N, C-alpha and C positions, 0 to 999 in steps of 0.2 A: 253322539256329539261332532261336532262338526270340528273338522282336522285346524291343528294350530299351526302359525306360522314359523317358514323354515327361516325365515330373516330371521325376526326379533326373537331370540333364543333368552333372551336374558334384558329385557327393556326396562329402563326406570320408568318408574310410576309416581303419582303423586294422589294421594285418596283427602277429599273433603268431604269428613259427616255432617248432615243436617238433616232437620227435620222444616216443616212449613207449618204455619198457622191457619192455615183454610185450605179445603179441600180445592179441588181444579186444578186446569191445566197448565202446565207450568214449562215455554221455551226455553231453551238451553242451546247456550252458542258458545263453545271455547273456541278462544281465537292464540296462536301462535307469535309472539310478539318480538322476541330477539332468538336468532334472526327473524325477520318477518317470512310468514309461509312454510315455520318446519313443520313437516308432517307429522300433524298430533292426532291422537284420537282422543274419541269419549265416551265412556260407559258408564251406564246407572245400575246398581243393585239395591235390593232392598232388605234391610235387617242385619247384613254381615256383608263384606268384602275377603274372601279369603287367595290370596295369589297363587295358590296352590291349587285351587279348584274356581277356576275362572268362569266356568259356565255357570256355578252356582249361585241363586240368586239373582242372576243378569237378567234387568227388564228392559234395555236399549243400548246401543250403543251406534258407533258410527264414525265417517273417516270423511272429508273433503266434501263439505257443505257447501254446496257452489265450487269449492276451488279448495287448493292443497293450502292447507294452514288455517282450515275454520272446520270444526265440526260440532255437532249438535244436534238436537230433537225436540218434538215438544211431547210430553209427557205429562199424562193425569197424575199428580200426587194427592195422598190423604192428607191429611194434621194429625200429627203425634207418631206418625211412622218415623223409625229411621234409615234415613237414604245415605247411600256413598255414591261420591261423583269422582269418578277414577280417570285422571288425565295420562296418557302414555305416549310414546311415539311410535313410528311404524319400524325402528330397526333396534340394534342395542345401543348405537352412538347418535339416534336423533331423539333428545329430550334438552328441549331448551326451556326459557319463559315463555308465560301463557297468561291469559286473563280469560275467568270464565265469568259469564251474564247470565242469572237466574231470573225472570220475572214469572211475574204471577198475581194472583188475588189477595194472596197470605203473604206474611214476611218469611225470612228463609234464616233460619236458627241455630247458627255453628254448633258445631261439640264445642263445649268449652264456655260458652255463655253467649259467645259474639253474635250480632245481628245485621244482617244485610237488610239495611231500611228500604223501602219503596221509595222509587225516583219521588214522588210528590213531597214525602219527607225530606228527600235531599234538597230539593226547592225551595223548603221551607227551612229549613238548616242556615244553608248559604243566604238566603234573602235576612234572615236576622242577626249573621252573622256579619253583615254590609252594613243593616240597620244598627250596629253597636259598632262598628269601625268607624260610622260616620259621625255619631253623637259623639262617640272620644275625639274625632277631630276637631270637630265645633267646640268642643271645651276650651275655653280660653283659660288659663294662665297666669293671675296679676302675679308680680313680683315686685316687694316694697323696696325702694331705694334708701 
């Protein structure tokens, strides 16, 4: 087993549990956003995540994807399998706001029933809202005096 960090002995973390609807390659990018470029880590687990056994079920991990403040990797996921994306910082006091993007051939189903739609679905929803808004704006109300 690799040695654990002596710097991060009690690092805060957040866990995102999810499944996917289609097998395939899924690129993950996690970006520290407040403050910009705080030193974040991203790890991926399959079936379960136990903070007391951090190497159990570990599939992938990354720090500094191109620069400090962005972490990520590409990983082949299987439909119907439960995964856990874990975001943490470098040291005990290095944890702030972050934004994670997962793309791939299927939908991302969050534990608890949420769905992260594909970018094409977002585009259709935004266009639909725009058409509804334009229709409402063009509607004229006649008031009888």
